[in-house]
C-alpha positions as CSV (number, residue, x, y, z in Angstrom):
1,M,-49.8,103.6,133.6
2,V,-50.7,105.4,136.5
3,D,-48.3,108.1,135.7
4,R,-49.4,108.2,132.3
5,A,-52.7,108.7,133.6
6,L,-52.1,111.3,136.0
7,Q,-49.8,113.3,133.3
8,A,-52.9,113.3,131.3
9,S,-55.1,114.6,133.5
10,G,-53.1,118.2,133.6
11,D,-53.9,119.3,137.2
12,D,-57.6,117.6,137.8
13,Y,-57.6,116.8,141.2
14,N,-60.7,114.3,140.4
15,V,-58.6,111.8,138.7
16,Y,-56.6,111.0,142.3
17,I,-60.1,109.2,143.5
18,P,-60.8,106.2,141.3
19,I,-57.0,105.6,140.9
20,T,-56.6,105.6,144.3
21,N,-59.6,103.6,145.0
22,A,-58.4,100.8,142.5
23,L,-55.1,100.7,143.9
24,K,-56.4,99.9,147.5
25,S,-59.0,97.4,146.2
26,L,-55.8,95.5,144.4
27,G,-54.2,95.7,147.5
28,K,-51.4,97.9,146.9
29,Q,-51.6,99.9,150.4
30,D,-48.2,102.0,149.6
31,Q,-48.5,102.9,145.8
32,A,-52.4,104.4,147.4
33,R,-51.0,106.1,150.1
34,M,-48.3,107.7,147.7
35,L,-50.7,108.3,145.6
36,L,-52.6,110.0,148.3
37,E,-50.0,112.3,149.2
38,R,-49.9,113.5,145.5
39,G,-53.8,114.2,145.4
40,I,-53.1,116.4,148.8
41,L,-50.4,118.4,146.5
42,A,-53.0,118.6,143.7
43,L,-55.9,119.6,146.0
44,E,-53.6,122.6,147.9
45,K,-52.6,123.9,144.8
46,Q,-56.3,124.0,143.6
47,L,-57.5,125.7,146.9
48,D,-54.6,128.4,146.2
49,T,-55.9,129.4,143.3
50,V,-59.8,129.0,143.6
51,P,-59.9,128.9,148.2
52,E,-64.3,129.0,147.5
53,D,-64.2,124.9,145.7
54,V,-66.0,123.8,148.7
55,R,-65.6,120.0,147.1
56,A,-61.6,120.7,146.7
57,R,-61.7,121.3,150.7
58,M,-63.8,118.5,151.6
59,L,-61.7,116.4,150.0
60,L,-58.4,117.6,151.0
61,A,-60.3,117.2,154.3
62,S,-60.9,113.6,153.9
63,Y,-56.9,113.2,152.8
64,Y,-55.7,114.1,155.5
65,A,-57.5,112.8,158.0
66,A,-56.8,109.8,156.3
67,T,-53.2,110.5,156.4
68,G,-53.4,111.8,160.4
69,R,-53.5,115.1,159.1
70,S,-56.0,115.7,162.1
71,E,-55.9,119.8,162.8
72,E,-55.3,120.1,159.2
73,S,-58.4,118.2,158.7
74,V,-60.7,119.7,160.9
75,R,-59.6,123.5,159.9
76,Q,-60.4,122.2,156.0
77,L,-64.0,120.7,157.2
78,Q,-64.7,124.2,159.2
79,T,-64.5,126.2,156.2
80,A,-66.5,123.9,153.8
81,V,-69.3,124.2,156.1
82,A,-68.8,128.4,156.8
83,L,-68.6,128.2,153.0
84,R,-72.2,126.4,152.4
85,P,-73.4,126.2,156.0
86,R,-76.7,124.9,154.8
87,D,-75.5,122.5,151.7
88,S,-76.5,118.7,153.3
89,N,-73.6,117.3,150.5
90,V,-71.4,119.6,152.5
91,L,-73.0,118.9,155.9
92,Y,-72.8,114.9,155.1
93,N,-69.4,114.9,154.1
94,A,-68.2,116.6,157.2
95,A,-69.8,114.2,159.3
96,C,-68.3,110.9,157.1
97,T,-64.8,112.8,157.8
98,Y,-65.7,113.6,161.2
99,A,-66.7,109.9,162.0
100,L,-63.0,108.9,160.2
101,L,-61.2,111.1,162.1
102,Q,-62.7,109.7,165.5
103,G,-61.0,106.7,164.5
104,P,-62.9,102.8,164.7
105,K,-64.4,102.0,168.1
């Protein structure tokens, strides 16, 4: 069913969020991880086309953080904040992603 949903959505990177969350909730961590990797590809493609898409950039930063790609995550966060330095949503999400990068204490 996941593959059909992704085919129907085309290049819409937003479809990965609810499906990945559903897989995680169902305890299907391996499938969620694979879908996260596919989401990364979709987000990278989006940013190649629309580099000013701050939402895509923030999602990519969080996906990178979740997959252990810290340096790439920080780079995306810095770019997103530079594009919208006074946007409270961007700043909040950047703080959340930085916290994710710090890991559990």
